[in-house]
CHARMM-style PDB file with segment names, atoms N, HN, CA, C and O in Angstrom:
ATOM      1  N   MET     1     -33.624   7.407  47.320  1.00  0.00      PROA
ATOM      2  CA  MET     1     -34.043   6.594  46.192  1.00  0.00      PROA
ATOM      3  C   MET     1     -33.428   7.138  44.894  1.00  0.00      PROA
ATOM      4  O   MET     1     -32.466   7.906  44.908  1.00  0.00      PROA
ATOM      5  N   ILE     2     -34.008   6.716  43.799  1.00  0.00      PROA
ATOM      6  HN  ILE     2     -34.789   6.092  43.787  1.00  0.00      PROA
ATOM      7  CA  ILE     2     -33.519   7.123  42.489  1.00  0.00      PROA
ATOM      8  C   ILE     2     -34.208   8.422  42.090  1.00  0.00      PROA
ATOM      9  O   ILE     2     -35.435   8.517  42.105  1.00  0.00      PROA
ATOM     10  N   ASN     3     -33.398   9.429  41.731  1.00  0.00      PROA
ATOM     11  HN  ASN     3     -32.401   9.352  41.718  1.00  0.00      PROA
ATOM     12  CA  ASN     3     -34.010  10.678  41.298  1.00  0.00      PROA
ATOM     13  C   ASN     3     -34.378  10.597  39.818  1.00  0.00      PROA
ATOM     14  O   ASN     3     -34.140   9.572  39.179  1.00  0.00      PROA
ATOM     15  N   GLY     4     -34.945  11.648  39.277  1.00  0.00      PROA
ATOM     16  HN  GLY     4     -35.138  12.480  39.796  1.00  0.00      PROA
ATOM     17  CA  GLY     4     -35.437  11.652  37.897  1.00  0.00      PROA
ATOM     18  C   GLY     4     -34.355  11.541  36.841  1.00  0.00      PROA
ATOM     19  O   GLY     4     -34.650  11.198  35.696  1.00  0.00      PROA
ATOM     20  N   TRP     5     -33.107  11.822  37.199  1.00  0.00      PROA
ATOM     21  HN  TRP     5     -32.868  12.100  38.129  1.00  0.00      PROA
ATOM     22  CA  TRP     5     -32.018  11.775  36.223  1.00  0.00      PROA
ATOM     23  C   TRP     5     -31.301  10.429  36.190  1.00  0.00      PROA
ATOM     24  O   TRP     5     -30.560  10.156  35.245  1.00  0.00      PROA
ATOM     25  N   SER     6     -31.496   9.612  37.164  1.00  0.00      PROA
ATOM     26  HN  SER     6     -32.097   9.834  37.931  1.00  0.00      PROA
ATOM     27  CA  SER     6     -30.747   8.357  37.259  1.00  0.00      PROA
ATOM     28  C   SER     6     -31.046   7.403  36.113  1.00  0.00      PROA
ATOM     29  O   SER     6     -30.124   6.873  35.493  1.00  0.00      PROA
ATOM     30  N   ILE     7     -32.308   7.182  35.828  1.00  0.00      PROA
ATOM     31  HN  ILE     7     -33.056   7.614  36.331  1.00  0.00      PROA
ATOM     32  CA  ILE     7     -32.680   6.231  34.767  1.00  0.00      PROA
ATOM     33  C   ILE     7     -32.153   6.692  33.408  1.00  0.00      PROA
ATOM     34  O   ILE     7     -31.530   5.893  32.710  1.00  0.00      PROA
ATOM     35  N   PRO     8     -32.376   7.962  32.998  1.00  0.00      PROA
ATOM     36  CA  PRO     8     -31.814   8.393  31.711  1.00  0.00      PROA
ATOM     37  C   PRO     8     -30.281   8.324  31.691  1.00  0.00      PROA
ATOM     38  O   PRO     8     -29.696   7.991  30.660  1.00  0.00      PROA
ATOM     39  N   ALA     9     -29.635   8.629  32.799  1.00  0.00      PROA
ATOM     40  HN  ALA     9     -30.110   8.900  33.637  1.00  0.00      PROA
ATOM     41  CA  ALA     9     -28.172   8.574  32.844  1.00  0.00      PROA
ATOM     42  C   ALA     9     -27.679   7.144  32.681  1.00  0.00      PROA
ATOM     43  O   ALA     9     -26.715   6.894  31.958  1.00  0.00      PROA
ATOM     44  N   ILE    10     -28.332   6.216  33.346  1.00  0.00      PROA
ATOM     45  HN  ILE    10     -29.115   6.419  33.933  1.00  0.00      PROA
ATOM     46  CA  ILE    10     -27.959   4.801  33.219  1.00  0.00      PROA
ATOM     47  C   ILE    10     -28.222   4.314  31.798  1.00  0.00      PROA
ATOM     48  O   ILE    10     -27.399   3.600  31.224  1.00  0.00      PROA
ATOM     49  N   ALA    11     -29.354   4.692  31.233  1.00  0.00      PROA
ATOM     50  HN  ALA    11     -30.023   5.272  31.699  1.00  0.00      PROA
ATOM     51  CA  ALA    11     -29.681   4.292  29.859  1.00  0.00      PROA
ATOM     52  C   ALA    11     -28.648   4.848  28.886  1.00  0.00      PROA
ATOM     53  O   ALA    11     -28.209   4.143  27.977  1.00  0.00      PROA
ATOM     54  N   PHE    12     -28.261   6.101  29.072  1.00  0.00      PROA
ATOM     55  HN  PHE    12     -28.618   6.673  29.810  1.00  0.00      PROA
ATOM     56  CA  PHE    12     -27.250   6.715  28.209  1.00  0.00      PROA
ATOM     57  C   PHE    12     -25.922   5.967  28.319  1.00  0.00      PROA
ATOM     58  O   PHE    12     -25.269   5.714  27.306  1.00  0.00      PROA
ATOM     59  N   ALA    13     -25.525   5.615  29.525  1.00  0.00      PROA
ATOM     60  HN  ALA    13     -26.055   5.821  30.347  1.00  0.00      PROA
ATOM     61  CA  ALA    13     -24.270   4.891  29.731  1.00  0.00      PROA
ATOM     62  C   ALA    13     -24.307   3.527  29.051  1.00  0.00      PROA
ATOM     63  O   ALA    13     -23.332   3.119  28.421  1.00  0.00      PROA
ATOM     64  N   VAL    14     -25.421   2.827  29.176  1.00  0.00      PROA
ATOM     65  HN  VAL    14     -26.214   3.158  29.689  1.00  0.00      PROA
ATOM     66  CA  VAL    14     -25.551   1.500  28.557  1.00  0.00      PROA
ATOM     67  C   VAL    14     -25.501   1.614  27.038  1.00  0.00      PROA
ATOM     68  O   VAL    14     -24.824   0.827  26.376  1.00  0.00      PROA
ATOM     69  N   VAL    15     -26.219   2.594  26.482  1.00  0.00      PROA
ATOM     70  HN  VAL    15     -26.770   3.233  27.019  1.00  0.00      PROA
ATOM     71  CA  VAL    15     -26.231   2.783  25.025  1.00  0.00      PROA
ATOM     72  C   VAL    15     -24.835   3.172  24.539  1.00  0.00      PROA
ATOM     73  O   VAL    15     -24.389   2.697  23.495  1.00  0.00      PROA
ATOM     74  N   SER    16     -24.150   4.025  25.284  1.00  0.00      PROA
ATOM     75  HN  SER    16     -24.513   4.410  26.132  1.00  0.00      PROA
ATOM     76  CA  SER    16     -22.791   4.426  24.903  1.00  0.00      PROA
ATOM     77  C   SER    16     -21.846   3.230  24.891  1.00  0.00      PROA
ATOM     78  O   SER    16     -21.044   3.077  23.970  1.00  0.00      PROA
ATOM     79  N   GLN    17     -21.940   2.395  25.902  1.00  0.00      PROA
ATOM     80  HN  GLN    17     -22.592   2.520  26.650  1.00  0.00      PROA
ATOM     81  CA  GLN    17     -21.089   1.205  25.966  1.00  0.00      PROA
ATOM     82  C   GLN    17     -21.397   0.239  24.825  1.00  0.00      PROA
ATOM     83  O   GLN    17     -20.489  -0.354  24.244  1.00  0.00      PROA
ATOM     84  N   ALA    18     -22.668   0.087  24.512  1.00  0.00      PROA
ATOM     85  HN  ALA    18     -23.406   0.569  24.984  1.00  0.00      PROA
ATOM     86  CA  ALA    18     -23.059  -0.799  23.408  1.00  0.00      PROA
ATOM     87  C   ALA    18     -22.525  -0.268  22.084  1.00  0.00      PROA
ATOM     88  O   ALA    18     -22.023  -1.033  21.260  1.00  0.00      PROA
ATOM     89  N   ALA    19     -22.632   1.042  21.881  1.00  0.00      PROA
ATOM     90  HN  ALA    19     -23.040   1.663  22.551  1.00  0.00      PROA
ATOM     91  CA  ALA    19     -22.123   1.641  20.645  1.00  0.00      PROA
ATOM     92  C   ALA    19     -20.610   1.468  20.551  1.00  0.00      PROA
ATOM     93  O   ALA    19     -20.085   1.169  19.479  1.00  0.00      PROA
ATOM     94  N   ALA    20     -19.918   1.652  21.652  1.00  0.00      PROA
ATOM     95  HN  ALA    20     -20.344   1.895  22.523  1.00  0.00      PROA
ATOM     96  CA  ALA    20     -18.467   1.473  21.654  1.00  0.00      PROA
ATOM     97  C   ALA    20     -18.094   0.025  21.349  1.00  0.00      PROA
ATOM     98  O   ALA    20     -17.129  -0.226  20.627  1.00  0.00      PROA
ATOM     99  N   ALA    21     -18.837  -0.912  21.883  1.00  0.00      PROA
ATOM    100  HN  ALA    21     -19.621  -0.708  22.469  1.00  0.00      PROA
ATOM    101  CA  ALA    21     -18.567  -2.334  21.627  1.00  0.00      PROA
ATOM    102  C   ALA    21     -18.773  -2.672  20.157  1.00  0.00      PROA
ATOM    103  O   ALA    21     -17.989  -3.419  19.572  1.00  0.00      PROA
ATOM    104  N   ILE    22     -19.814  -2.130  19.568  1.00  0.00      PROA
ATOM    105  HN  ILE    22     -20.451  -1.523  20.043  1.00  0.00      PROA
ATOM    106  CA  ILE    22     -20.081  -2.375  18.141  1.00  0.00      PROA
ATOM    107  C   ILE    22     -18.972  -1.769  17.294  1.00  0.00      PROA
ATOM    108  O   ILE    22     -18.493  -2.399  16.351  1.00  0.00      PROA
ATOM    109  N   TRP    23     -18.559  -0.538  17.629  1.00  0.00      PROA
ATOM    110  HN  TRP    23     -18.948  -0.026  18.395  1.00  0.00      PROA
ATOM    111  CA  TRP    23     -17.481   0.111  16.880  1.00  0.00      PROA
ATOM    112  C   TRP    23     -16.201  -0.715  16.992  1.00  0.00      PROA
ATOM    113  O   TRP    23     -15.523  -0.939  15.989  1.00  0.00      PROA
ATOM    114  N   TRP    24     -15.862  -1.172  18.205  1.00  0.00      PROA
ATOM    115  HN  TRP    24     -16.413  -0.991  19.020  1.00  0.00      PROA
ATOM    116  CA  TRP    24     -14.653  -1.956  18.415  1.00  0.00      PROA
ATOM    117  C   TRP    24     -14.706  -3.254  17.609  1.00  0.00      PROA
ATOM    118  O   TRP    24     -13.719  -3.647  16.987  1.00  0.00      PROA
ATOM    119  N   ALA    25     -15.858  -3.911  17.623  1.00  0.00      PROA
ATOM    120  HN  ALA    25     -16.660  -3.592  18.128  1.00  0.00      PROA
ATOM    121  CA  ALA    25     -15.998  -5.181  16.901  1.00  0.00      PROA
ATOM    122  C   ALA    25     -15.849  -4.973  15.402  1.00  0.00      PROA
ATOM    123  O   ALA    25     -15.217  -5.789  14.731  1.00  0.00      PROA
ATOM    124  N   SER    26     -16.416  -3.904  14.864  1.00  0.00      PROA
ATOM    125  HN  SER    26     -16.929  -3.241  15.409  1.00  0.00      PROA
ATOM    126  CA  SER    26     -16.310  -3.672  13.424  1.00  0.00      PROA
ATOM    127  C   SER    26     -14.872  -3.342  13.045  1.00  0.00      PROA
ATOM    128  O   SER    26     -14.401  -3.762  11.988  1.00  0.00      PROA
ATOM    129  N   ASP    27     -14.170  -2.596  13.890  1.00  0.00      PROA
ATOM    130  HN  ASP    27     -14.552  -2.255  14.749  1.00  0.00      PROA
ATOM    131  CA  ASP    27     -12.772  -2.280  13.626  1.00  0.00      PROA
ATOM    132  C   ASP    27     -11.919  -3.543  13.686  1.00  0.00      PROA
ATOM    133  O   ASP    27     -11.011  -3.721  12.873  1.00  0.00      PROA
ATOM    134  N   THR    28     -12.204  -4.409  14.635  1.00  0.00      PROA
ATOM    135  HN  THR    28     -12.941  -4.265  15.296  1.00  0.00      PROA
ATOM    136  CA  THR    28     -11.479  -5.674  14.752  1.00  0.00      PROA
ATOM    137  C   THR    28     -11.710  -6.538  13.516  1.00  0.00      PROA
ATOM    138  O   THR    28     -10.779  -7.164  13.010  1.00  0.00      PROA
ATOM    139  N   ASN    29     -12.948  -6.572  13.033  1.00  0.00      PROA
ATOM    140  HN  ASN    29     -13.705  -6.064  13.445  1.00  0.00      PROA
ATOM    141  CA  ASN    29     -13.264  -7.351  11.840  1.00  0.00      PROA
ATOM    142  C   ASN    29     -12.494  -6.824  10.632  1.00  0.00      PROA
ATOM    143  O   ASN    29     -11.997  -7.607   9.822  1.00  0.00      PROA
ATOM    144  N   THR    30     -12.395  -5.502  10.508  1.00  0.00      PROA
ATOM    145  HN  THR    30     -12.799  -4.866  11.166  1.00  0.00      PROA
ATOM    146  CA  THR    30     -11.642  -4.908   9.403  1.00  0.00      PROA
ATOM    147  C   THR    30     -10.178  -5.323   9.474  1.00  0.00      PROA
ATOM    148  O   THR    30      -9.576  -5.651   8.451  1.00  0.00      PROA
ATOM    149  N   LYS    31      -9.602  -5.313  10.668  1.00  0.00      PROA
ATOM    150  HN  LYS    31     -10.091  -5.047  11.499  1.00  0.00      PROA
ATOM    151  CA  LYS    31      -8.205  -5.713  10.827  1.00  0.00      PROA
ATOM    152  C   LYS    31      -8.012  -7.188  10.493  1.00  0.00      PROA
ATOM    153  O   LYS    31      -7.012  -7.556   9.877  1.00  0.00      PROA
ATOM    154  N   VAL    32      -8.948  -8.026  10.889  1.00  0.00      PROA
ATOM    155  HN  VAL    32      -9.761  -7.727  11.389  1.00  0.00      PROA
ATOM    156  CA  VAL    32      -8.868  -9.457  10.572  1.00  0.00      PROA
ATOM    157  C   VAL    32      -8.920  -9.664   9.062  1.00  0.00      PROA
ATOM    158  O   VAL    32      -8.172 -10.477   8.519  1.00  0.00      PROA
ATOM    159  N   GLU    33      -9.797  -8.934   8.389  1.00  0.00      PROA
ATOM    160  HN  GLU    33     -10.404  -8.274   8.831  1.00  0.00      PROA
ATOM    161  CA  GLU    33      -9.892  -9.059   6.932  1.00  0.00      PROA
ATOM    162  C   GLU    33      -8.590  -8.625   6.265  1.00  0.00      PROA
ATOM    163  O   GLU    33      -8.139  -9.270   5.319  1.00  0.00      PROA
ATOM    164  N   ARG    34      -7.982  -7.542   6.743  1.00  0.00      PROA
ATOM    165  HN  ARG    34      -8.349  -7.018   7.512  1.00  0.00      PROA
ATOM    166  CA  ARG    34      -6.704  -7.086   6.175  1.00  0.00      PROA
ATOM    167  C   ARG    34      -5.612  -8.128   6.403  1.00  0.00      PROA
ATOM    168  O   ARG    34      -4.831  -8.424   5.499  1.00  0.00      PROA
ATOM    169  N   ASN    35      -5.561  -8.679   7.608  1.00  0.00      PROA
ATOM    170  HN  ASN    35      -6.195  -8.438   8.342  1.00  0.00      PROA
ATOM    171  CA  ASN    35      -4.553  -9.696   7.911  1.00  0.00      PROA
ATOM    172  C   ASN    35      -4.758 -10.945   7.065  1.00  0.00      PROA
ATOM    173  O   ASN    35      -3.793 -11.545   6.592  1.00  0.00      PROA
ATOM    174  N   THR    36      -6.017 -11.335   6.875  1.00  0.00      PROA
ATOM    175  HN  THR    36      -6.801 -10.847   7.260  1.00  0.00      PROA
ATOM    176  CA  THR    36      -6.314 -12.500   6.045  1.00  0.00      PROA
ATOM    177  C   THR    36      -5.832 -12.271   4.621  1.00  0.00      PROA
ATOM    178  O   THR    36      -5.243 -13.161   4.008  1.00  0.00      PROA
ATOM    179  N   THR    37      -6.083 -11.076   4.095  1.00  0.00      PROA
ATOM    180  HN  THR    37      -6.561 -10.353   4.593  1.00  0.00      PROA
ATOM    181  CA  THR    37      -5.630 -10.743   2.745  1.00  0.00      PROA
ATOM    182  C   THR    37      -4.107 -10.794   2.663  1.00  0.00      PROA
ATOM    183  O   THR    37      -3.556 -11.318   1.695  1.00  0.00      PROA
ATOM    184  N   ALA    38      -3.430 -10.260   3.665  1.00  0.00      PROA
ATOM    185  HN  ALA    38      -3.878  -9.835   4.452  1.00  0.00      PROA
ATOM    186  CA  ALA    38      -1.964 -10.275   3.672  1.00  0.00      PROA
ATOM    187  C   ALA    38      -1.432 -11.703   3.741  1.00  0.00      PROA
ATOM    188  O   ALA    38      -0.471 -12.036   3.047  1.00  0.00      PROA
ATOM    189  N   ILE    39      -2.036 -12.540   4.558  1.00  0.00      PROA
ATOM    190  HN  ILE    39      -2.817 -12.270   5.121  1.00  0.00      PROA
ATOM    191  CA  ILE    39      -1.604 -13.935   4.677  1.00  0.00      PROA
ATOM    192  C   ILE    39      -1.818 -14.672   3.360  1.00  0.00      PROA
ATOM    193  O   ILE    39      -0.964 -15.451   2.936  1.00  0.00      PROA
ATOM    194  N   GLU    40      -2.950 -14.431   2.716  1.00  0.00      PROA
ATOM    195  HN  GLU    40      -3.644 -13.798   3.060  1.00  0.00      PROA
ATOM    196  CA  GLU    40      -3.208 -15.070   1.421  1.00  0.00      PROA
ATOM    197  C   GLU    40      -2.159 -14.648   0.402  1.00  0.00      PROA
ATOM    198  O   GLU    40      -1.730 -15.464  -0.413  1.00  0.00      PROA
ATOM    199  N   GLN    41      -1.737 -13.382   0.435  1.00  0.00      PROA
ATOM    200  HN  GLN    41      -2.086 -12.719   1.097  1.00  0.00      PROA
ATOM    201  CA  GLN    41      -0.713 -12.902  -0.493  1.00  0.00      PROA
ATOM    202  C   GLN    41       0.628 -13.564  -0.202  1.00  0.00      PROA
ATOM    203  O   GLN    41       1.358 -13.910  -1.131  1.00  0.00      PROA
ATOM    204  N   VAL    42       0.959 -13.745   1.060  1.00  0.00      PROA
ATOM    205  HN  VAL    42       0.366 -13.464   1.814  1.00  0.00      PROA
ATOM    206  CA  VAL    42       2.213 -14.412   1.427  1.00  0.00      PROA
ATOM    207  C   VAL    42       2.211 -15.850   0.915  1.00  0.00      PROA
ATOM    208  O   VAL    42       3.214 -16.317   0.376  1.00  0.00      PROA
ATOM    209  N   VAL    43       1.104 -16.547   1.077  1.00  0.00      PROA
ATOM    210  HN  VAL    43       0.288 -16.168   1.514  1.00  0.00      PROA
ATOM    211  CA  VAL    43       1.005 -17.929   0.600  1.00  0.00      PROA
ATOM    212  C   VAL    43       1.175 -17.976  -0.914  1.00  0.00      PROA
ATOM    213  O   VAL    43       1.884 -18.836  -1.437  1.00  0.00      PROA
ATOM    214  N   GLU    44       0.524 -17.052  -1.616  1.00  0.00      PROA
ATOM    215  HN  GLU    44      -0.053 -16.353  -1.192  1.00  0.00      PROA
ATOM    216  CA  GLU    44       0.644 -17.005  -3.084  1.00  0.00      PROA
ATOM    217  C   GLU    44       2.091 -16.715  -3.485  1.00  0.00      PROA
ATOM    218  O   GLU    44       2.613 -17.328  -4.416  1.00  0.00      PROA
ATOM    219  N   ASN    45       2.733 -15.788  -2.789  1.00  0.00      PROA
ATOM    220  HN  ASN    45       2.309 -15.290  -2.032  1.00  0.00      PROA
ATOM    221  CA  ASN    45       4.136 -15.472  -3.086  1.00  0.00      PROA
ATOM    222  C   ASN    45       5.034 -16.684  -2.864  1.00  0.00      PROA
ATOM    223  O   ASN    45       5.947 -16.936  -3.650  1.00  0.00      PROA
ATOM    224  N   GLU    46       4.780 -17.428  -1.804  1.00  0.00      PROA
ATOM    225  HN  GLU    46       4.039 -17.224  -1.165  1.00  0.00      PROA
ATOM    226  CA  GLU    46       5.587 -18.624  -1.532  1.00  0.00      PROA
ATOM    227  C   GLU    46       5.444 -19.647  -2.653  1.00  0.00      PROA
ATOM    228  O   GLU    46       6.420 -20.293  -3.035  1.00  0.00      PROA
ATOM    229  N   LYS    47       4.240 -19.795  -3.177  1.00  0.00      PROA
ATOM    230  HN  LYS    47       3.447 -19.271  -2.867  1.00  0.00      PROA
ATOM    231  CA  LYS    47       4.028 -20.725  -4.296  1.00  0.00      PROA
ATOM    232  C   LYS    47       4.818 -20.272  -5.513  1.00  0.00      PROA
ATOM    233  O   LYS    47       5.464 -21.082  -6.178  1.00  0.00      PROA
ATOM    234  N   GLU    48       4.765 -18.968  -5.805  1.00  0.00      PROA
ATOM    235  HN  GLU    48       4.240 -18.310  -5.265  1.00  0.00      PROA
ATOM    236  CA  GLU    48       5.490 -18.445  -6.967  1.00  0.00      PROA
ATOM    237  C   GLU    48       6.998 -18.580  -6.779  1.00  0.00      PROA
ATOM    238  O   GLU    48       7.717 -18.889  -7.729  1.00  0.00      PROA
ATOM    239  N   ILE    49       7.475 -18.351  -5.570  1.00  0.00      PROA
ATOM    240  HN  ILE    49       6.891 -18.099  -4.799  1.00  0.00      PROA
ATOM    241  CA  ILE    49       8.908 -18.515  -5.284  1.00  0.00      PROA
ATOM    242  C   ILE    49       9.327 -19.964  -5.486  1.00  0.00      PROA
ATOM    243  O   ILE    49      10.398 -20.225  -6.035  1.00  0.00      PROA
ATOM    244  N   ALA    50       8.506 -20.901  -5.054  1.00  0.00      PROA
ATOM    245  HN  ALA    50       7.636 -20.688  -4.608  1.00  0.00      PROA
ATOM    246  CA  ALA    50       8.818 -22.323  -5.229  1.00  0.00      PROA
ATOM    247  C   ALA    50       8.910 -22.679  -6.709  1.00  0.00      PROA
ATOM    248  O   ALA    50       9.783 -23.450  -7.109  1.00  0.00      PROA
ATOM    249  N   VAL    51       8.021 -22.126  -7.516  1.00  0.00      PROA
ATOM    250  HN  VAL    51       7.312 -21.500  -7.191  1.00  0.00      PROA
ATOM    251  CA  VAL    51       8.053 -22.391  -8.962  1.00  0.00      PROA
ATOM    252  C   VAL    51       9.343 -21.842  -9.564  1.00  0.00      PROA
ATOM    253  O   VAL    51       9.998 -22.528 -10.349  1.00  0.00      PROA
ATOM    254  N   VAL    52       9.712 -20.618  -9.206  1.00  0.00      PROA
ATOM    255  HN  VAL    52       9.180 -20.061  -8.568  1.00  0.00      PROA
ATOM    256  CA  VAL    52      10.932 -20.010  -9.738  1.00  0.00      PROA
ATOM    257  C   VAL    52      12.158 -20.807  -9.296  1.00  0.00      PROA
ATOM    258  O   VAL    52      13.075 -21.018 -10.090  1.00  0.00      PROA
ATOM    259  N   GLN    53      12.185 -21.250  -8.044  1.00  0.00      PROA
ATOM    260  HN  GLN    53      11.440 -21.079  -7.399  1.00  0.00      PROA
ATOM    261  CA  GLN    53      13.314 -22.051  -7.567  1.00  0.00      PROA
ATOM    262  C   GLN    53      13.426 -23.354  -8.350  1.00  0.00      PROA
ATOM    263  O   GLN    53      14.527 -23.797  -8.675  1.00  0.00      PROA
ATOM    264  N   MET    54      12.302 -23.954  -8.644  1.00  0.00      PROA
ATOM    265  HN  MET    54      11.408 -23.594  -8.379  1.00  0.00      PROA
ATOM    266  CA  MET    54      12.310 -25.195  -9.421  1.00  0.00      PROA
ATOM    267  C   MET    54      12.840 -24.930 -10.831  1.00  0.00      PROA
ATOM    268  O   MET    54      13.628 -25.712 -11.362  1.00  0.00      PROA
ATOM    269  N   GLN    55      12.402 -23.826 -11.428  1.00  0.00      PROA
ATOM    270  HN  GLN    55      11.762 -23.190 -10.997  1.00  0.00      PROA
ATOM    271  CA  GLN    55      12.885 -23.475 -12.765  1.00  0.00      PROA
ATOM    272  C   GLN    55      14.392 -23.226 -12.751  1.00  0.00      PROA
ATOM    273  O   GLN    55      15.104 -23.648 -13.662  1.00  0.00      PROA
ATOM    274  N   GLN    56      14.871 -22.544 -11.721  1.00  0.00      PROA
ATOM    275  HN  GLN    56      14.292 -22.200 -10.981  1.00  0.00      PROA
ATOM    276  CA  GLN    56      16.306 -22.286 -11.612  1.00  0.00      PROA
ATOM    277  C   GLN    56      17.085 -23.590 -11.462  1.00  0.00      PROA
ATOM    278  O   GLN    56      18.163 -23.738 -12.039  1.00  0.00      PROA
ATOM    279  N   GLN    57      16.554 -24.521 -10.704  1.00  0.00      PROA
ATOM    280  HN  GLN    57      15.678 -24.401 -10.236  1.00  0.00      PROA
ATOM    281  CA  GLN    57      17.234 -25.802 -10.521  1.00  0.00      PROA
ATOM    282  C   GLN    57      17.312 -26.562 -11.838  1.00  0.00      PROA
ATOM    283  O   GLN    57      18.328 -27.190 -12.135  1.00  0.00      PROA
ATOM    284  N   VAL    58      16.248 -26.508 -12.622  1.00  0.00      PROA
ATOM    285  HN  VAL    58      15.423 -25.998 -12.381  1.00  0.00      PROA
ATOM    286  CA  VAL    58      16.250 -27.167 -13.935  1.00  0.00      PROA
ATOM    287  C   VAL    58      17.309 -26.530 -14.831  1.00  0.00      PROA
ATOM    288  O   VAL    58      18.018 -27.232 -15.551  1.00  0.00      PROA
ATOM    289  N   ILE    59      17.417 -25.210 -14.788  1.00  0.00      PROA
ATOM    290  HN  ILE    59      16.841 -24.639 -14.203  1.00  0.00      PROA
ATOM    291  CA  ILE    59      18.425 -24.516 -15.597  1.00  0.00      PROA
ATOM    292  C   ILE    59      19.829 -24.925 -15.154  1.00  0.00      PROA
ATOM    293  O   ILE    59      20.687 -25.200 -15.994  1.00  0.00      PROA
ATOM    294  N   VAL    60      20.068 -24.968 -13.850  1.00  0.00      PROA
ATOM    295  HN  VAL    60      19.372 -24.745 -13.168  1.00  0.00      PROA
ATOM    296  CA  VAL    60      21.381 -25.372 -13.328  1.00  0.00      PROA
ATOM    297  C   VAL    60      21.695 -26.801 -13.762  1.00  0.00      PROA
ATOM    298  O   VAL    60      22.816 -27.090 -14.181  1.00  0.00      PROA
ATOM    299  N   ASP    61      20.722 -27.685 -13.666  1.00  0.00      PROA
ATOM    300  HN  ASP    61      19.812 -27.451 -13.326  1.00  0.00      PROA
ATOM    301  CA  ASP    61      20.929 -29.076 -14.087  1.00  0.00      PROA
ATOM    302  C   ASP    61      21.242 -29.153 -15.574  1.00  0.00      PROA
ATOM    303  O   ASP    61      22.106 -29.927 -15.986  1.00  0.00      PROA
ATOM    304  N   ASP    62      20.549 -28.360 -16.384  1.00  0.00      PROA
ATOM    305  HN  ASP    62      19.847 -27.732 -16.050  1.00  0.00      PROA
ATOM    306  CA  ASP    62      20.812 -28.348 -17.831  1.00  0.00      PROA
ATOM    307  C   ASP    62      22.225 -27.855 -18.127  1.00  0.00      PROA
ATOM    308  O   ASP    62      22.911 -28.402 -18.991  1.00  0.00      PROA
ATOM    309  N   ILE    63      22.657 -26.819 -17.409  1.00  0.00      PROA
ATOM    310  HN  ILE    63      22.100 -26.375 -16.708  1.00  0.00      PROA
ATOM    311  CA  ILE    63      24.006 -26.287 -17.626  1.00  0.00      PROA
ATOM    312  C   ILE    63      25.052 -27.332 -17.237  1.00  0.00      PROA
ATOM    313  O   ILE    63      26.042 -27.514 -17.946  1.00  0.00      PROA
ATOM    314  N   LYS    64      24.836 -28.010 -16.125  1.00  0.00      PROA
ATOM    315  HN  LYS    64      24.032 -27.862 -15.550  1.00  0.00      PROA
ATOM    316  CA  LYS    64      25.772 -29.062 -15.702  1.00  0.00      PROA
ATOM    317  C   LYS    64      25.845 -30.162 -16.748  1.00  0.00      PROA
ATOM    318  O   LYS    64      26.920 -30.682 -17.044  1.00  0.00      PROA
ATOM    319  N   GLU    65      24.696 -30.509 -17.300  1.00  0.00      PROA
ATOM    320  HN  GLU    65      23.822 -30.087 -17.058  1.00  0.00      PROA
ATOM    321  CA  GLU    65      24.647 -31.570 -18.312  1.00  0.00      PROA
ATOM    322  C   GLU    65      25.384 -31.140 -19.573  1.00  0.00      PROA
ATOM    323  O   GLU    65      26.071 -31.949 -20.196  1.00  0.00      PROA
ATOM    324  N   MET    66      25.246 -29.881 -19.953  1.00  0.00      PROA
ATOM    325  HN  MET    66      24.687 -29.224 -19.447  1.00  0.00      PROA
ATOM    326  CA  MET    66      25.911 -29.393 -21.165  1.00  0.00      PROA
ATOM    327  C   MET    66      27.427 -29.342 -20.977  1.00  0.00      PROA
ATOM    328  O   MET    66      28.172 -29.547 -21.935  1.00  0.00      PROA
ATOM    329  N   LYS    67      27.888 -29.072 -19.761  1.00  0.00      PROA
ATOM    330  HN  LYS    67      27.282 -28.906 -18.983  1.00  0.00      PROA
ATOM    331  CA  LYS    67      29.319 -28.989 -19.495  1.00  0.00      PROA
ATOM    332  C   LYS    67      29.976 -30.367 -19.471  1.00  0.00      PROA
ATOM    333  O   LYS    67      31.170 -30.485 -19.745  1.00  0.00      PROA
ATOM    334  N   SER    68      29.223 -31.389 -19.152  1.00  0.00      PROA
ATOM    335  HN  SER    68      28.253 -31.293 -18.930  1.00  0.00      PROA
ATOM    336  CA  SER    68      29.845 -32.705 -19.022  1.00  0.00      PROA
ATOM    337  C   SER    68      29.837 -33.492 -20.293  1.00  0.00      PROA
ATOM    338  OT1 SER    68      30.330 -34.619 -20.324  1.00  0.00      PROA
TER     339      SER     68
END
């Protein structure tokens, strides 16, 4: 049958696994938050690049107009 150490050993194993799962989930959440922040920065950079490209095109068009 089950000796006196089996129940505490099983309980310890279950608690250890639960703690590891919680730690893993919190670490995963931190990584998701970092990735989300990085993606938001990339989107913001793309918007700023589009604005600069538009400004450059206007300048090029103005120069062409002045030359003609």
